[in-house]
C-alpha positions as CSV (number, residue, x, y, z in Angstrom):
1,L,113.2,112.1,115.7
2,E,112.5,112.0,111.9
3,S,109.1,110.4,112.3
4,Y,105.9,112.3,111.6
5,L,105.1,112.6,115.3
6,Y,108.2,114.5,116.1
7,L,108.0,116.6,112.9
8,V,104.5,117.6,113.9
9,L,105.7,118.5,117.4
10,K,108.6,120.6,116.0
11,E,106.3,122.6,113.7
12,L,103.7,123.1,116.4
13,K,106.3,124.3,118.8
14,A,107.5,126.8,116.2
15,Q,104.0,128.0,115.4
16,Y,103.0,128.2,119.1
17,P,106.2,128.9,121.0
18,Y,104.5,129.7,124.3
19,A,102.1,126.7,124.3
20,V,102.9,123.5,126.3
21,I,102.7,120.7,123.7
22,N,103.8,117.2,124.3
23,I,103.8,114.0,122.3
24,I,103.3,110.8,124.1
25,N,104.2,107.9,121.8
26,T,102.6,104.7,123.0
27,S,103.3,102.7,119.9
28,I,105.1,99.4,119.8
29,G,106.9,98.5,116.7
30,G,105.2,95.8,114.6
31,E,102.0,96.0,116.7
32,D,98.6,95.5,115.0
33,S,95.3,97.0,116.0
34,K,94.2,93.9,118.0
35,S,97.1,94.1,120.4
36,G,96.8,97.9,120.4
37,A,93.2,97.8,121.3
38,Q,93.9,95.3,124.2
39,R,96.1,97.9,125.9
40,F,94.2,101.0,124.7
41,K,92.6,101.9,128.0
42,S,95.6,101.2,130.2
43,D,98.4,102.6,128.0
44,V,96.7,105.3,125.8
45,L,93.5,106.7,127.4
46,I,95.2,106.9,130.8
47,H,97.2,109.9,129.4
48,K,93.9,111.8,128.6
49,P,95.2,113.1,125.2
50,D,93.7,116.1,123.5
51,V,94.4,114.5,120.1
52,L,94.9,110.9,119.3
53,F,96.5,109.4,116.2
54,I,95.5,105.8,115.3
55,D,98.0,104.3,112.8
56,Y,98.0,100.5,112.6
57,A,97.0,99.8,109.0
58,L,100.4,98.6,107.7
59,N,100.7,96.0,110.4
60,D,97.0,95.1,110.1
61,R,97.6,93.2,106.9
62,R,98.3,90.1,108.8
63,L,95.2,90.6,111.0
64,G,92.8,90.9,108.1
65,I,90.4,93.6,107.0
66,D,87.4,92.5,109.0
67,S,89.2,92.0,112.3
68,A,91.0,95.2,111.8
69,K,87.7,97.1,111.4
70,V,86.4,95.7,114.7
71,E,89.6,96.8,116.6
72,W,89.7,100.3,115.0
73,E,86.0,100.9,115.8
74,S,86.6,99.8,119.4
75,M,89.4,102.3,119.8
76,I,87.5,105.1,118.0
77,Q,84.4,104.6,120.1
78,M,86.4,104.6,123.4
79,A,88.3,107.7,122.4
80,L,85.1,109.5,121.4
81,E,83.4,108.5,124.7
82,A,86.4,110.2,126.4
83,D,85.9,113.3,124.3
84,I,89.2,112.9,122.5
85,K,89.8,114.3,119.1
86,I,91.0,111.6,116.7
87,I,93.1,111.6,113.5
88,L,93.2,108.3,111.7
89,L,96.1,107.4,109.4
90,T,95.9,105.3,106.4
91,P,99.0,103.1,105.8
92,S,102.3,104.2,104.6
93,P,103.5,102.2,101.6
94,D,105.3,98.9,101.3
95,Q,107.8,98.8,98.4
96,K,106.6,95.3,97.6
97,I,103.2,96.6,96.6
98,D,102.7,98.6,93.4
99,L,101.1,101.9,94.3
100,K,99.9,102.2,90.7
101,E,97.6,99.2,91.2
102,D,94.1,99.5,92.8
103,D,92.5,97.1,95.2
104,T,95.7,95.9,96.8
105,I,95.6,94.9,100.5
106,L,96.8,98.4,101.4
107,D,94.2,100.0,99.2
108,Q,91.5,97.9,101.1
109,H,92.8,99.0,104.5
110,A,93.1,102.6,103.4
111,N,89.5,102.6,102.0
112,Q,88.3,101.1,105.3
113,I,90.0,103.8,107.3
114,R,88.6,106.5,105.1
115,A,85.1,105.0,105.7
116,L,85.7,105.0,109.4
117,S,86.7,108.6,109.3
118,E,83.5,109.5,107.6
119,K,81.3,107.3,109.8
120,Y,82.6,108.7,113.0
121,E,83.3,112.2,111.7
122,V,87.0,112.2,112.8
123,G,90.1,113.4,111.2
124,L,92.0,111.6,108.5
125,A,95.6,111.9,107.4
126,D,95.5,109.9,104.2
127,S,99.2,108.8,104.1
128,Y,98.5,106.2,101.5
129,A,96.9,108.6,99.0
130,L,99.9,111.0,99.5
131,F,102.4,108.4,98.6
132,K,100.2,107.0,95.8
133,N,99.8,110.4,94.3
134,E,103.5,111.0,94.5
135,V,104.2,107.8,92.6
136,I,101.4,108.3,90.0
137,S,102.8,111.8,89.4
138,G,106.1,110.3,88.4
139,G,107.9,110.6,91.8
140,D,110.3,107.9,93.0
141,L,108.9,105.9,96.0
142,L,112.5,105.0,97.0
143,S,113.3,108.6,97.6
144,L,110.6,108.6,100.4
145,M,111.5,105.3,102.0
146,S,114.3,104.3,104.4
147,Q,113.6,100.6,103.9
148,G,110.9,98.2,102.7
149,N,107.9,99.6,104.5
150,H,109.2,102.5,106.5
151,P,109.3,106.1,105.2
152,N,112.4,108.2,105.6
153,E,112.3,111.8,106.9
154,K,111.1,113.1,103.5
155,G,108.3,110.5,103.5
156,H,107.4,111.3,107.1
157,A,107.4,115.0,106.2
158,L,104.6,114.3,103.7
159,I,102.5,112.8,106.5
160,A,103.3,115.5,108.9
161,K,102.3,118.2,106.5
162,R,98.9,116.6,106.1
163,I,98.4,116.3,109.9
164,L,99.4,119.9,110.4
165,E,96.5,121.1,108.4
166,Y,94.3,120.2,111.4
167,F,96.3,122.7,113.6
168,K,95.9,125.9,111.5
């Protein structure tokens, strides 16, 4: 209940106490965009969401940048055809990767996701930039992380705050 999805839900319920707002989390831990795209129609689009978050970048490192792009575009196109609003998320950090460096594998995925957001004119919650800016400004990455590549509640709150800008 400390992840960005539930933090967003909590805040939206507070802002709109009489609205019916649900979060349907179809994610599978450790899944990359290839396996996500394979079950996208049957497990995601079937719910007919009003807003869809696509967040695979951290796990897509093992898939590769080119293959990840194909899968992301497939999901984006299917969602747009179904008239679903989309918010893409760049990766959250991995403590093994120095956020002060440029052109790391996570930078490459983040840049690709930013480009997809522009190309398809869909929302973007740039998690990677949020964490990177925090570290470059002198913040401690460890204070935002629960373990190697998973944010804690404070880290998820950064992401949630950015997502909530779409709901003002």
